[in-house]
Residue, then its C-alpha position, 0 to 999 in steps of 0.5 A: x221782479x227786477x225793476x227792468x222787467x215792466x208787464x205790458x199785458x196779461x202774460x207779455x213783458x218789456x225788458x230793458x238793459x243799459x249797457x255802453x254810452x253815446x256819443x253825447x254821453x247818453x246811455x244806451x238802452x236795450x229793449x226786448x219785448x217777450x212772453x212768459x207764462x210764469x216769473x221763472x221764464x220771465x227772469x231766465x229770458x231776461x238773463x238771456x237778453x242782457x247775454x244778448x246785449x253783453x256779447x253785442x247781437x242786439x242794436x238799438x239800431x233796429x228802431x229804423x223802419x223797413x223803409x228806411x233800412x231799404x234805402x240805406x240797403x240799396x246805397x251802402x250794400x246794393x250799389x256800393x257792395x254788391x254793385x248791382x246793375x241798373x235794372x236789378x236796382x229798377x226790379x228792387x223797386x218794383x218788388x219793394x214797392x208792394x213791401x213798403x206798402x205792407x210793411x214799410x212803416x214797421x220798425x225793422x226789429x218788429x218784424x216777425x215771421x208772423x208779419x211776413x206769412x200774412x203779406x205773402x197771403x196777401x200777395x197771392x189773393x186775386x186783384x193785387x197784380x193790377x187794379x179792376x177796371x170797369x171795362x174788367x167788370x163789363x167783360x167779367x174778367x177775373x182780378x190778375x193774381x201774381x205768380x207764385x215765381x213773383x211772390x217768392x221773388x218778393x221773399x228772396x229781396x226780404x230774405x236778402x235785406x234782413x240777412x244783410x241786417x243781422x250781419x250789420x248788428x241792426x236786428x238779432x235774427x232774420x225773421x224770413x229765415x224762420x218760415x218756409x219760403x213760399x213755392x214757385x211752380x215752374x210755369x210750362x209756356x205755352x208755344x206756337x204749333x208748326x200750324x200756327x208758326x206758318x200762319x204768322x210767317x205768312x202774315x209777317x212778310x207784310x211787314x217792314x224788314x226791321x220787325x222780320x229781322x227782329x223777329x227772325x233772330x228771336x226765333x232762330x237763335x232764341x235771343x232775349x229781347x234785350x240781346x236783339x236790341x243790343x245787337x250792332x252790325x259789327x257783331x254779324x258775319x255774313x260768311x259764317x253766318x255767325x253773330x256775337x251776343x255781348x251786350x243789351x239794351x235796357x231801360x230804366x227810370x233812374x238811367x234811361x235807354x243804356x246798354x250793359x253787358x249780357x246778363x252772365x258770362x255764358x250769355x256772352x257768346x258766337x251763334x250761328x243763324x240759318x242762311x234762311x234770314x240772311x236776305x231779310x237782314x240784308x233788306x233791313x241794313x239797306x233800308x237803314x243805311x238809306x235813312x242815315x244818308x237821307x238824315x245827313x247830320x241828323x242821324x243820331x247813330x254811331x260815326x261809322x255805319x258798321x257801329x250802328x245798332x241793327x235796331x233803331x228809333x227813326x233817329x239812329x238811336x238804340x230802340x226802347x225795348x218795349x217797343x218790340x212788345x208793342x208792335x207784337x201785340x198789335x200784329x197779332x190782334x190785327x192777324x187774329x193770332x193767339x198772343x205772344x210775346x218776345x219772351x215766348x219767342x225765346x221759349x219756342x227756340x228751345x222746344x223745337x230744338x229739344x223736340x227735334x231731338x237736340x241734347x239738353x248742353x247744345x240748347x242751354x248754350x245756344x239760350x246763354x244760360x248760366x248753368x244747364x240745370x236752369x234749362x232742365x228745370x224750365x223744360x223738363x216737361x219736354x224731357x221727360x216726354x224724351x225720356x218716354x220716347x225712348x221706352x218706344x225707341x228700345x221696344x222697336x230696337x227689341x223687336x228688330x232684334x227678335x224678328x232677326x233671329x227668327x228669320x235666320x232660324x226659319x232659312x236654316 
């Protein structure tokens, strides 16, 4: 047995291959742990490893930990090459917080498919999303679980990172590509019934015009929360009842509250809003102008009133996105209404329009989805229901046709 092969366990061996030199003159040594059941198999694995080293498919840089590589990948790939936006970088940090806890200290070249499978299994366990509190125990609430979609997002981030590690010659292969990714089932969102919506709007009458305008734009235009807060008065054309969606307000720890471009090219769109909500928008506009005059030089909005954001803090600065969630949560609780989030308004808009018979391409354009297929995947259950109803429609057509034919024969 060659001296460059050392026995580590019953059938485990450490392979070592020396090739090339470091900048300081020290010879580079590449290592790999393998499992072999015979000397013949072991020698074959060693020969393959030597060939990999000679082809430059192995690198000692894989000795960095996954946490170290994430920081390096973020700086040199996500920011410099892909130019990820602040919100994407913040969400990557959010996802990697769990990855760091479980796999962060592992050497990059020691991560195997089995480690990822164990990690995904742990993510699916109750209590991962939120640590149960005494209050939860008293109310006998079950520990929260991560959704299948969120678990898959952890896999996507890992796979993307490790794929770059392969391209940069830090590891020989991507272990995330050797396993089936967690399946993400599209969850059907529960929206208000017509009766519940009526109760909601009735209770909304007592609220400030600011929040009424916010909700009406969300429901009638199907806007994302960040798109609503990114609106400026110069985006509105009250003669044609149109509004241009071209930016969003986001918040991250890295940047604070900032305005950015819409999510994708199709998210930049011109939408028509119903005349029903015009009085509320103008009432809110009048209130904001009054507040602007009262504050005078203390107003921190735009120089020109037309350039002000539609929804602001008291000082004229853009609102924090989560402010809408906090108000909405308190509002529905005080009025004994079912729980709802700003994003559900968007689903309500899509659901009502599709149910009313509007075609999927039009609805997709209104929502600003990058592809029509995205809309179809999210609302496939509504499409199936609509398709089933076509059977009844065709049945009625056949019955009417048959009835007319029979009536004509009888009159002859």
